[in-house]
LOLUMVEX-643369 format. One record per residue (C-alpha): y, x, z; residue number from 1; residue in one letter. Coordinates in steps of 0.2 Angstrom, whole numbers, plus 5000, padded with zeros to 4 digits. Layout:
residues N
+-------+------+------+------+------+
! north ! east !   up ! resi ! resn !
+-------+------+------+------+------+
!     Y !    X !    Z !  NUM !    A !
...
+-------+------+------+------+------+
end
This chain:
residues 411
+-------+------+------+------+------+
! north ! east !   up ! resi ! resn !
+-------+------+------+------+------+
!  4588 ! 5691 ! 4535 !    1 !    M !
!  4590 ! 5702 ! 4547 !    2 !    A !
!  4572 ! 5706 ! 4551 !    3 !    E !
!  4568 ! 5708 ! 4530 !    4 !    A !
!  4585 ! 5722 ! 4529 !    5 !    A !
!  4577 ! 5729 ! 4543 !    6 !    L !
!  4561 ! 5731 ! 4533 !    7 !    A !
!  4569 ! 5736 ! 4518 !    8 !    R !
!  4578 ! 5752 ! 4528 !    9 !    L !
!  4562 ! 5756 ! 4536 !   10 !    A !
!  4552 ! 5760 ! 4520 !   11 !    K !
!  4569 ! 5769 ! 4513 !   12 !    N !
!  4583 ! 5772 ! 4523 !   13 !    P !
!  4594 ! 5780 ! 4510 !   14 !    S !
!  4591 ! 5768 ! 4496 !   15 !    A !
!  4601 ! 5753 ! 4504 !   16 !    V !
!  4620 ! 5753 ! 4508 !   17 !    Q !
!  4620 ! 5735 ! 4520 !   18 !    L !
!  4635 ! 5725 ! 4524 !   19 !    N !
!  4633 ! 5718 ! 4541 !   20 !    V !
!  4642 ! 5705 ! 4547 !   21 !    L !
!  4647 ! 5705 ! 4566 !   22 !    L !
!  4649 ! 5687 ! 4573 !   23 !    S !
!  4652 ! 5682 ! 4589 !   24 !    P !
!  4636 ! 5671 ! 4592 !   25 !    G !
!  4624 ! 5685 ! 4591 !   26 !    T !
!  4628 ! 5699 ! 4604 !   27 !    P !
!  4611 ! 5705 ! 4605 !   28 !    A !
!  4608 ! 5706 ! 4586 !   29 !    M !
!  4627 ! 5714 ! 4586 !   30 !    Q !
!  4622 ! 5727 ! 4597 !   31 !    A !
!  4606 ! 5733 ! 4587 !   32 !    V !
!  4616 ! 5733 ! 4571 !   33 !    W !
!  4628 ! 5744 ! 4579 !   34 !    I !
!  4614 ! 5757 ! 4586 !   35 !    L !
!  4609 ! 5758 ! 4570 !   36 !    L !
!  4622 ! 5760 ! 4560 !   37 !    G !
!  4630 ! 5772 ! 4571 !   38 !    K !
!  4615 ! 5785 ! 4570 !   39 !    T !
!  4604 ! 5785 ! 4555 !   40 !    R !
!  4606 ! 5769 ! 4544 !   41 !    F !
!  4622 ! 5766 ! 4529 !   42 !    P !
!  4630 ! 5752 ! 4537 !   43 !    V !
!  4648 ! 5744 ! 4532 !   44 !    I !
!  4653 ! 5733 ! 4548 !   45 !    F !
!  4662 ! 5717 ! 4545 !   46 !    W !
!  4670 ! 5705 ! 4558 !   47 !    Q !
!  4673 ! 5686 ! 4556 !   48 !    S !
!  4685 ! 5676 ! 4569 !   49 !    S !
!  4693 ! 5659 ! 4567 !   50 !    V !
!  4709 ! 5668 ! 4570 !   51 !    E !
!  4708 ! 5681 ! 4557 !   52 !    E !
!  4695 ! 5677 ! 4546 !   53 !    G !
!  4683 ! 5691 ! 4539 !   54 !    V !
!  4688 ! 5709 ! 4539 !   55 !    R !
!  4682 ! 5726 ! 4538 !   56 !    K !
!  4681 ! 5735 ! 4554 !   57 !    V !
!  4678 ! 5754 ! 4560 !   58 !    E !
!  4668 ! 5755 ! 4576 !   59 !    I !
!  4679 ! 5767 ! 4587 !   60 !    P !
!  4664 ! 5780 ! 4595 !   61 !    F !
!  4649 ! 5791 ! 4588 !   62 !    E !
!  4632 ! 5789 ! 4595 !   63 !    I !
!  4619 ! 5804 ! 4595 !   64 !    A !
!  4601 ! 5799 ! 4592 !   65 !    A !
!  4593 ! 5815 ! 4591 !   66 !    E !
!  4585 ! 5824 ! 4605 !   67 !    Y !
!  4599 ! 5835 ! 4614 !   68 !    V !
!  4590 ! 5848 ! 4624 !   69 !    P !
!  4600 ! 5858 ! 4637 !   70 !    T !
!  4600 ! 5874 ! 4627 !   71 !    A !
!  4615 ! 5866 ! 4616 !   72 !    G !
!  4627 ! 5866 ! 4632 !   73 !    S !
!  4623 ! 5885 ! 4635 !   74 !    V !
!  4633 ! 5897 ! 4626 !   75 !    D !
!  4627 ! 5913 ! 4618 !   76 !    S !
!  4632 ! 5926 ! 4631 !   77 !    Q !
!  4626 ! 5917 ! 4645 !   78 !    T !
!  4610 ! 5916 ! 4635 !   79 !    L !
!  4608 ! 5934 ! 4634 !   80 !    S !
!  4612 ! 5935 ! 4652 !   81 !    E !
!  4600 ! 5922 ! 4657 !   82 !    L !
!  4586 ! 5930 ! 4646 !   83 !    S !
!  4586 ! 5946 ! 4657 !   84 !    T !
!  4576 ! 5946 ! 4674 !   85 !    A !
!  4580 ! 5962 ! 4680 !   86 !    S !
!  4581 ! 5967 ! 4698 !   87 !    A !
!  4599 ! 5966 ! 4706 !   88 !    P !
!  4607 ! 5982 ! 4710 !   89 !    T !
!  4610 ! 5977 ! 4728 !   90 !    N !
!  4592 ! 5973 ! 4730 !   91 !    A !
!  4585 ! 5972 ! 4748 !   92 !    A !
!  4568 ! 5967 ! 4755 !   93 !    F !
!  4573 ! 5949 ! 4758 !   94 !    D !
!  4575 ! 5947 ! 4738 !   95 !    D !
!  4556 ! 5949 ! 4739 !   96 !    I !
!  4552 ! 5932 ! 4740 !   97 !    V !
!  4534 ! 5929 ! 4746 !   98 !    T !
!  4522 ! 5920 ! 4758 !   99 !    Q !
!  4507 ! 5930 ! 4755 !  100 !    N !
!  4500 ! 5941 ! 4767 !  101 !    P !
!  4498 ! 5957 ! 4757 !  102 !    Q !
!  4513 ! 5955 ! 4748 !  103 !    M !
!  4522 ! 5954 ! 4767 !  104 !    Q !
!  4511 ! 5969 ! 4773 !  105 !    R !
!  4519 ! 5979 ! 4757 !  106 !    L !
!  4536 ! 5973 ! 4763 !  107 !    K !
!  4534 ! 5981 ! 4780 !  108 !    A !
!  4526 ! 5995 ! 4774 !  109 !    Q !
!  4540 ! 5999 ! 4760 !  110 !    A !
!  4555 ! 5996 ! 4774 !  111 !    A !
!  4543 ! 6012 ! 4783 !  112 !    I !
!  4546 ! 6022 ! 4769 !  113 !    L !
!  4563 ! 6018 ! 4766 !  114 !    A !
!  4567 ! 6027 ! 4781 !  115 !    A !
!  4559 ! 6042 ! 4780 !  116 !    R !
!  4563 ! 6055 ! 4765 !  117 !    E !
!  4545 ! 6055 ! 4756 !  118 !    V !
!  4543 ! 6054 ! 4737 !  119 !    P !
!  4535 ! 6035 ! 4734 !  120 !    V !
!  4522 ! 6031 ! 4720 !  121 !    L !
!  4521 ! 6010 ! 4716 !  122 !    I !
!  4507 ! 6004 ! 4705 !  123 !    Y !
!  4508 ! 5988 ! 4698 !  124 !    G !
!  4505 ! 5980 ! 4681 !  125 !    E !
!  4521 ! 5976 ! 4671 !  126 !    S !
!  4531 ! 5963 ! 4679 !  127 !    G !
!  4525 ! 5964 ! 4696 !  128 !    T !
!  4541 ! 5969 ! 4705 !  129 !    G !
!  4540 ! 5989 ! 4704 !  130 !    K !
!  4560 ! 5991 ! 4703 !  131 !    E !
!  4564 ! 5977 ! 4714 !  132 !    L !
!  4554 ! 5987 ! 4728 !  133 !    F !
!  4561 ! 6004 ! 4722 !  134 !    A !
!  4579 ! 5996 ! 4723 !  135 !    R !
!  4575 ! 5989 ! 4741 !  136 !    A !
!  4570 ! 6005 ! 4748 !  137 !    I !
!  4584 ! 6015 ! 4741 !  138 !    H !
!  4596 ! 6003 ! 4748 !  139 !    N !
!  4587 ! 6002 ! 4764 !  140 !    A !
!  4587 ! 6020 ! 4766 !  141 !    S !
!  4601 ! 6033 ! 4771 !  142 !    G !
!  4604 ! 6036 ! 4753 !  143 !    R !
!  4610 ! 6019 ! 4750 !  144 !    S !
!  4628 ! 6025 ! 4749 !  145 !    D !
!  4623 ! 6036 ! 4733 !  146 !    N !
!  4616 ! 6035 ! 4715 !  147 !    A !
!  4602 ! 6024 ! 4711 !  148 !    F !
!  4597 ! 6030 ! 4694 !  149 !    V !
!  4582 ! 6021 ! 4686 !  150 !    A !
!  4574 ! 6029 ! 4668 !  151 !    V !
!  4559 ! 6023 ! 4657 !  152 !    N !
!  4548 ! 6040 ! 4655 !  153 !    C !
!  4539 ! 6031 ! 4641 !  154 !    G !
!  4557 ! 6029 ! 4631 !  155 !    A !
!  4560 ! 6048 ! 4630 !  156 !    F !
!  4562 ! 6056 ! 4612 !  157 !    P !
!  4552 ! 6070 ! 4614 !  158 !    P !
!  4565 ! 6080 ! 4607 !  159 !    E !
!  4578 ! 6074 ! 4620 !  160 !    L !
!  4565 ! 6075 ! 4636 !  161 !    I !
!  4576 ! 6090 ! 4643 !  162 !    D !
!  4593 ! 6086 ! 4640 !  163 !    S !
!  4588 ! 6068 ! 4648 !  164 !    I !
!  4581 ! 6074 ! 4664 !  165 !    L !
!  4590 ! 6092 ! 4665 !  166 !    F !
!  4608 ! 6089 ! 4655 !  167 !    G !
!  4613 ! 6101 ! 4644 !  168 !    H !
!  4629 ! 6113 ! 4638 !  169 !    K !
!  4640 ! 6111 ! 4624 !  170 !    K !
!  4632 ! 6120 ! 4609 !  171 !    G !
!  4615 ! 6120 ! 4615 !  172 !    A !
!  4609 ! 6109 ! 4599 !  173 !    F !
!  4616 ! 6101 ! 4585 !  174 !    T !
!  4626 ! 6085 ! 4592 !  175 !    G !
!  4628 ! 6093 ! 4610 !  176 !    A !
!  4648 ! 6093 ! 4609 !  177 !    T !
!  4651 ! 6093 ! 4625 !  178 !    A !
!  4642 ! 6097 ! 4642 !  179 !    D !
!  4632 ! 6083 ! 4649 !  180 !    R !
!  4624 ! 6079 ! 4666 !  181 !    E !
!  4605 ! 6074 ! 4667 !  182 !    G !
!  4598 ! 6061 ! 4678 !  183 !    V !
!  4593 ! 6073 ! 4691 !  184 !    F !
!  4613 ! 6077 ! 4693 !  185 !    Q !
!  4618 ! 6059 ! 4692 !  186 !    Q !
!  4606 ! 6056 ! 4705 !  187 !    A !
!  4611 ! 6069 ! 4717 !  188 !    D !
!  4611 ! 6063 ! 4734 !  189 !    G !
!  4603 ! 6048 ! 4730 !  190 !    G !
!  4587 ! 6041 ! 4722 !  191 !    T !
!  4579 ! 6044 ! 4706 !  192 !    L !
!  4567 ! 6030 ! 4697 !  193 !    F !
!  4555 ! 6034 ! 4686 !  194 !    L !
!  4547 ! 6021 ! 4678 !  195 !    D !
!  4531 ! 6023 ! 4667 !  196 !    E !
!  4528 ! 6037 ! 4677 !  197 !    F !
!  4512 ! 6040 ! 4669 !  198 !    G !
!  4518 ! 6040 ! 4652 !  199 !    E !
!  4526 ! 6059 ! 4654 !  200 !    L !
!  4519 ! 6072 ! 4641 !  201 !    D !
!  4511 ! 6085 ! 4650 !  202 !    P !
!  4523 ! 6099 ! 4647 !  203 !    A !
!  4537 ! 6088 ! 4655 !  204 !    V !
!  4525 ! 6086 ! 4670 !  205 !    Q !
!  4526 ! 6104 ! 4672 !  206 !    V !
!  4544 ! 6106 ! 4671 !  207 !    R !
!  4547 ! 6092 ! 4682 !  208 !    L !
!  4535 ! 6100 ! 4695 !  209 !    L !
!  4548 ! 6113 ! 4699 !  210 !    R !
!  4562 ! 6102 ! 4702 !  211 !    V !
!  4552 ! 6092 ! 4714 !  212 !    L !
!  4546 ! 6107 ! 4723 !  213 !    Q !
!  4563 ! 6118 ! 4725 !  214 !    D !
!  4576 ! 6106 ! 4720 !  215 !    G !
!  4582 ! 6118 ! 4705 !  216 !    T !
!  4583 ! 6117 ! 4686 !  217 !    F !
!  4592 ! 6125 ! 4673 !  218 !    T !
!  4602 ! 6114 ! 4660 !  219 !    P !
!  4597 ! 6115 ! 4641 !  220 !    V !
!  4608 ! 6129 ! 4635 !  221 !    G !
!  4613 ! 6135 ! 4652 !  222 !    G !
!  4611 ! 6151 ! 4662 !  223 !    R !
!  4616 ! 6146 ! 4679 !  224 !    E !
!  4602 ! 6136 ! 4689 !  225 !    E !
!  4607 ! 6120 ! 4698 !  226 !    C !
!  4603 ! 6113 ! 4713 !  227 !    R !
!  4600 ! 6094 ! 4717 !  228 !    V !
!  4596 ! 6085 ! 4734 !  229 !    D !
!  4584 ! 6070 ! 4725 !  230 !    V !
!  4574 ! 6056 ! 4732 !  231 !    R !
!  4560 ! 6052 ! 4719 !  232 !    I !
!  4552 ! 6035 ! 4718 !  233 !    V !
!  4541 ! 6034 ! 4703 !  234 !    A !
!  4532 ! 6017 ! 4695 !  235 !    A !
!  4516 ! 6016 ! 4685 !  236 !    T !
!  4503 ! 6003 ! 4677 !  237 !    N !
!  4493 ! 6017 ! 4673 !  238 !    R !
!  4477 ! 6025 ! 4684 !  239 !    D !
!  4484 ! 6043 ! 4688 !  240 !    L !
!  4469 ! 6046 ! 4696 !  241 !    L !
!  4459 ! 6042 ! 4682 !  242 !    Q !
!  4470 ! 6051 ! 4671 !  243 !    A !
!  4470 ! 6068 ! 4682 !  244 !    V !
!  4450 ! 6067 ! 4680 !  245 !    T !
!  4453 ! 6066 ! 4661 !  246 !    E !
!  4465 ! 6080 ! 4661 !  247 !    D !
!  4480 ! 6071 ! 4654 !  248 !    T !
!  4491 ! 6071 ! 4670 !  249 !    F !
!  4492 ! 6086 ! 4683 !  250 !    R !
!  4485 ! 6083 ! 4699 !  251 !    E !
!  4498 ! 6094 ! 4707 !  252 !    D !
!  4511 ! 6084 ! 4702 !  253 !    L !
!  4502 ! 6067 ! 4706 !  254 !    F !
!  4500 ! 6074 ! 4725 !  255 !    Y !
!  4519 ! 6079 ! 4725 !  256 !    R !
!  4523 ! 6062 ! 4721 !  257 !    V !
!  4510 ! 6051 ! 4729 !  258 !    A !
!  4515 ! 6053 ! 4746 !  259 !    V !
!  4520 ! 6035 ! 4751 !  260 !    G !
!  4510 ! 6023 ! 4738 !  261 !    V !
!  4511 ! 6005 ! 4736 !  262 !    L !
!  4499 ! 5995 ! 4727 !  263 !    H !
!  4509 ! 5978 ! 4720 !  264 !    L !
!  4497 ! 5963 ! 4716 !  265 !    P !
!  4497 ! 5954 ! 4699 !  266 !    P !
!  4505 ! 5935 ! 4700 !  267 !    L !
!  4487 ! 5929 ! 4698 !  268 !    R !
!  4483 ! 5936 ! 4715 !  269 !    E !
!  4497 ! 5932 ! 4726 !  270 !    R !
!  4490 ! 5915 ! 4733 !  271 !    H !
!  4503 ! 5903 ! 4740 !  272 !    G !
!  4518 ! 5910 ! 4730 !  273 !    D !
!  4518 ! 5904 ! 4712 !  274 !    L !
!  4527 ! 5888 ! 4720 !  275 !    G !
!  4538 ! 5898 ! 4731 !  276 !    L !
!  4543 ! 5909 ! 4715 !  277 !    L !
!  4545 ! 5895 ! 4703 !  278 !    A !
!  4556 ! 5887 ! 4713 !  279 !    G !
!  4567 ! 5901 ! 4717 !  280 !    R !
!  4569 ! 5906 ! 4697 !  281 !    V !
!  4575 ! 5890 ! 4694 !  282 !    L !
!  4587 ! 5890 ! 4708 !  283 !    E !
!  4592 ! 5909 ! 4702 !  284 !    T !
!  4595 ! 5899 ! 4684 !  285 !    L !
!  4606 ! 5885 ! 4692 !  286 !    G !
!  4617 ! 5896 ! 4700 !  287 !    H !
!  4619 ! 5907 ! 4683 !  288 !    Q !
!  4623 ! 5892 ! 4673 !  289 !    D !
!  4628 ! 5875 ! 4679 !  290 !    T !
!  4620 ! 5865 ! 4663 !  291 !    H !
!  4605 ! 5872 ! 4673 !  292 !    L !
!  4607 ! 5866 ! 4689 !  293 !    K !
!  4596 ! 5855 ! 4698 !  294 !    D !
!  4582 ! 5858 ! 4686 !  295 !    K !
!  4566 ! 5853 ! 4695 !  296 !    K !
!  4547 ! 5853 ! 4690 !  297 !    L !
!  4536 ! 5838 ! 4690 !  298 !    S !
!  4519 ! 5838 ! 4701 !  299 !    A !
!  4510 ! 5840 ! 4684 !  300 !    A !
!  4521 ! 5855 ! 4679 !  301 !    A !
!  4518 ! 5864 ! 4695 !  302 !    K !
!  4498 ! 5861 ! 4693 !  303 !    N !
!  4500 ! 5869 ! 4676 !  304 !    L !
!  4510 ! 5885 ! 4684 !  305 !    I !
!  4496 ! 5886 ! 4696 !  306 !    L !
!  4482 ! 5885 ! 4682 !  307 !    R !
!  4491 ! 5899 ! 4672 !  308 !    H !
!  4485 ! 5917 ! 4673 !  309 !    P !
!  4502 ! 5923 ! 4671 !  310 !    W !
!  4497 ! 5940 ! 4663 !  311 !    R !
!  4516 ! 5945 ! 4661 !  312 !    G !
!  4517 ! 5942 ! 4680 !  313 !    N !
!  4536 ! 5939 ! 4685 !  314 !    M !
!  4544 ! 5941 ! 4668 !  315 !    R !
!  4533 ! 5930 ! 4660 !  316 !    E !
!  4535 ! 5918 ! 4674 !  317 !    L !
!  4555 ! 5919 ! 4672 !  318 !    H !
!  4554 ! 5917 ! 4652 !  319 !    S !
!  4544 ! 5903 ! 4653 !  320 !    T !
!  4553 ! 5893 ! 4665 !  321 !    L !
!  4570 ! 5898 ! 4658 !  322 !    L !
!  4562 ! 5890 ! 4640 !  323 !    R !
!  4556 ! 5876 ! 4648 !  324 !    A !
!  4574 ! 5873 ! 4657 !  325 !    A !
!  4583 ! 5875 ! 4640 !  326 !    L !
!  4572 ! 5862 ! 4631 !  327 !    W !
!  4570 ! 5850 ! 4643 !  328 !    S !
!  4581 ! 5836 ! 4640 !  329 !    S !
!  4582 ! 5829 ! 4657 !  330 !    T !
!  4582 ! 5837 ! 4676 !  331 !    E !
!  4563 ! 5836 ! 4677 !  332 !    T !
!  4555 ! 5849 ! 4668 !  333 !    I !
!  4538 ! 5839 ! 4663 !  334 !    E !
!  4521 ! 5848 ! 4659 !  335 !    A !
!  4524 ! 5846 ! 4642 !  336 !    E !
!  4539 ! 5854 ! 4642 !  337 !    D !
!  4531 ! 5868 ! 4652 !  338 !    L !
!  4516 ! 5868 ! 4640 !  339 !    R !
!  4529 ! 5870 ! 4625 !  340 !    E !
!  4537 ! 5884 ! 4633 !  341 !    A !
!  4519 ! 5895 ! 4636 !  342 !    L !
!  4512 ! 5907 ! 4627 !  343 !    F !
!  4494 ! 5908 ! 4625 !  344 !    Q !
!  4489 ! 5927 ! 4622 !  345 !    M !
!  4473 ! 5932 ! 4615 !  346 !    P !
!  4461 ! 5937 ! 4627 !  347 !    E !
!  4459 ! 5955 ! 4628 !  348 !    R !
!  4440 ! 5962 ! 4627 !  349 !    G !
!  4432 ! 5961 ! 4644 !  350 !    Q !
!  4415 ! 5971 ! 4639 !  351 !    G !
!  4404 ! 5959 ! 4649 !  352 !    L !
!  4390 ! 5962 ! 4638 !  353 !    L !
!  4394 ! 5982 ! 4638 !  354 !    D !
!  4391 ! 5987 ! 4656 !  355 !    R !
!  4381 ! 5999 ! 4662 !  356 !    D !
!  4367 ! 5993 ! 4670 !  357 !    V !
!  4362 ! 6011 ! 4676 !  358 !    S !
!  4378 ! 6012 ! 4687 !  359 !    Q !
!  4375 ! 5994 ! 4695 !  360 !    G !
!  4382 ! 5978 ! 4691 !  361 !    I !
!  4387 ! 5962 ! 4701 !  362 !    D !
!  4379 ! 5950 ! 4688 !  363 !    I !
!  4387 ! 5935 ! 4699 !  364 !    Q !
!  4404 ! 5943 ! 4701 !  365 !    E !
!  4403 ! 5943 ! 4680 !  366 !    L !
!  4396 ! 5925 ! 4680 !  367 !    C !
!  4411 ! 5920 ! 4692 !  368 !    D !
!  4425 ! 5931 ! 4679 !  369 !    D !
!  4417 ! 5919 ! 4665 !  370 !    I !
!  4421 ! 5902 ! 4677 !  371 !    W !
!  4438 ! 5910 ! 4680 !  372 !    R !
!  4442 ! 5913 ! 4664 !  373 !    H !
!  4438 ! 5896 ! 4655 !  374 !    Y !
!  4443 ! 5882 ! 4671 !  375 !    I !
!  4459 ! 5884 ! 4669 !  376 !    P !
!  4458 ! 5883 ! 4650 !  377 !    R !
!  4447 ! 5867 ! 4651 !  378 !    A !
!  4459 ! 5860 ! 4664 !  379 !    M !
!  4474 ! 5861 ! 4652 !  380 !    D !
!  4465 ! 5854 ! 4640 !  381 !    A !
!  4459 ! 5840 ! 4649 !  382 !    A !
!  4478 ! 5838 ! 4656 !  383 !    H !
!  4472 ! 5841 ! 4673 !  384 !    G !
!  4457 ! 5827 ! 4673 !  385 !    K !
!  4442 ! 5834 ! 4681 !  386 !    K !
!  4430 ! 5822 ! 4674 !  387 !    T !
!  4435 ! 5827 ! 4658 !  388 !    R !
!  4436 ! 5845 ! 4660 !  389 !    A !
!  4419 ! 5846 ! 4669 !  390 !    A !
!  4412 ! 5837 ! 4651 !  391 !    A !
!  4422 ! 5850 ! 4642 !  392 !    L !
!  4412 ! 5865 ! 4652 !  393 !    L !
!  4395 ! 5856 ! 4650 !  394 !    G !
!  4395 ! 5851 ! 4669 !  395 !    L !
!  4386 ! 5836 ! 4675 !  396 !    N !
!  4399 ! 5827 ! 4686 !  397 !    N !
!  4418 ! 5833 ! 4693 !  398 !    Y !
!  4410 ! 5837 ! 4709 !  399 !    Q !
!  4402 ! 5852 ! 4701 !  400 !    T !
!  4420 ! 5857 ! 4696 !  401 !    L !
!  4427 ! 5854 ! 4710 !  402 !    T !
!  4415 ! 5866 ! 4719 !  403 !    N !
!  4417 ! 5880 ! 4709 !  404 !    L !
!  4436 ! 5879 ! 4709 !  405 !    M !
!  4434 ! 5880 ! 4729 !  406 !    D !
!  4422 ! 5893 ! 4729 !  407 !    K !
!  4434 ! 5905 ! 4715 !  408 !    L !
!  4450 ! 5898 ! 4724 !  409 !    D !
!  4455 ! 5890 ! 4708 !  410 !    L !
!  4470 ! 5877 ! 4711 !  411 !    K !
+-------+------+------+------+------+
end
């Protein structure tokens, strides 16, 4: 009878209202009916006993059968804070987590630059930690007790650039209802971090050069010159030497800022750091919200992290692990949780068939680039099984794939 009722419910759960008799002799079946009746099926429970006969009963608890992710426990304000991966204001070189030899050399170079009053230019893709280095340089310098002011040069509205940089006087233009300091005045005695430095308009580059040369400027609508003592740390993901060659960036401004130069590598080239950084991100998330405490990665999830190209660098790693941690319902983040959290970005055109042979090309390197592109994707599609991945790539056996991965340093 119970089996027949279950069959009817499976076909159309909403069409049947069951009356279930809970008798003392069938505890296993009682448990099944209680679970079903308290989750998805409409059930009226009746209980029979020698003492009280048959009577309708209410089961005094509720059971949630749906998948419940961690995200449901985190409040909106905390979610907003967790989503930002900005550099800490008190960043020091110890906050730059690495065991990669190249990054360790860069930390040592940056520490030397911090102690010297020279401008610094930091190169690197978006998300490689340029602001983290800039703040660490400031905090390790003799200016650490004064202001660190960060501005994004790519976000300057053209009509307000001068006002943002140099300030303005009341009445200088429509809307200027009071005197306002520019970022140079705000950073006086401290450090001015010019992010996306390569995006500065050529007209602004001229005005900026004067300030860097003699430390003086005139606010918009003002008559008196102001003098400031500001250290410049600039950052860009553009090739400024190429921009100088193309006459889109002033050569004199470039050499004025490019005294101490740091080239930050992308995450995919920081061999040995991915697992370390992923662990640090999860640890930080756990400190920010107790519901994310003790989250850890399964072995398969770690392997997936090692194979992903991370073109968004630390920002992409942070946001991916945050999504995976929020939607994972257990302490362990599995490969499937991580796979669902990853974004597969469309590939940028590589122009492999459009190289200028007259300038010389490395055909083997081009072939290696193709292997670097497709091997991680094949491993992902094959869920880490090399035999299957080798077949997807048209290779004879998994040993050939293993040899290629060792040669290209693919994990």
